[in-house]
C-alpha positions, -999 to +999 in steps of 0.1 A: -059+182-054-025+172-067-022+137-071+010+117-068+014+095-099+033+063-096+045+052-133+058+018-137+085+031-164+102+051-135+110+017-115+118-010-143+150-024-138+170-040-169+171-076-151+133-078-147+116-104-170+084-095-187+066-111-159+083-094-134+074-061-149+038-073-152+038-083-116+053-047-107+028-031-126+001-050-111+008-038-075+017-003-088-017+001-103-033-012-073-016+013-052-022+041-073-059+036-075-061+029-038-038+049-020-035+080-043-065+083-064-088+070-035-110+051-061-126+026-038-153+013-063-126+005-088-105-017-062-136-034-051-146-043-088-114-056-097-102-071-068-129-084-044-132-117-061-095-128-052-087-142-022-065-116+000-048-128+029-038-097+051-006-101+075-014-062+085-030-072+118-052-039+121-068-048+087-095-077+081-087-104+056-102-098+020-101-064-003-128-053+020-104-048+050-081-030+028-109-007+017-123-001+051-090+009+066-078+031+038-114+046+033-114+056+071-077+070+068-088+091+036-120+105+055-098+118+081-068+128+062-082+136+023-047+145+012-031+111+021-008+102-004+016+072-011+048+079-030+068+047-041+105+051-037+114+017-052+102-015-062+118-049-058+106-080-076+117-115-064+097-144-080+060-139-071+067-112-045+068-075-054+081-051-024+071-014-024+092+010-004+073+040+002+067+074+018+032+079+029+020+116+041-012+127+054-008+165+044-001+177+011+028+201+026+045+171+042+051+155+008+088+148+001+097+157+037+113+125+051+107+137+086+069+136+081+045+107+076+052+070+073+082+050+059+063+018+047+075-015+033+050-034+017+053-069+002+027-087-020+026-124-031+013-122-067-002-152-082-015-156-118-017-116-120-038-113-086-030-099-052-031-128-030-014-118+000+000-087+018+027-078+048+040-045+058+063-030+080+053+009+090+076+035+108+060+065+117+085+095+111+070+124+135+055+125+166+019+132+155+022+100+134+036+079+162+006+090+184-020+084+157-005+049+149-003+040+185-040+049+191-053+033+160-029+005+158-042-017+188-069-039+173-061-072+160-085-081+131-072-111+115-056-145+128-027-147+103+003-135+121+026-109+108+048-135+091 
């Protein structure tokens, strides 16, 4: 299977400080290993010791919650991919604007999949908090999101 590669050099802005570049790279590597490589063992090994507060209400707190959600998604949709379109860094916050698809043939088609804005709080090189906004782009994804998005698995609120 052809894997999407999100490389930091494609996104670096001239005005970023070295620490901002490092924060962006930390998030981008996390996303690459989790969402595209589906390397759940690596994610668990590298991130499970940190506190990770989740604001996506359909995921439990901690890296375990992320792994549960994404592994369930990739079992159903093994071609799931997450293509980063833009990265913004503001202080300790890293924001990714991305296009996620569940079918290889839909990659690059902005009428399929999900439009996603993810925000992470990065402290001392660790991802400590996550928020997102997800927009399904086609009828199948709207239905899937509606069916799977109902359970509230944490009490952190969306803000």
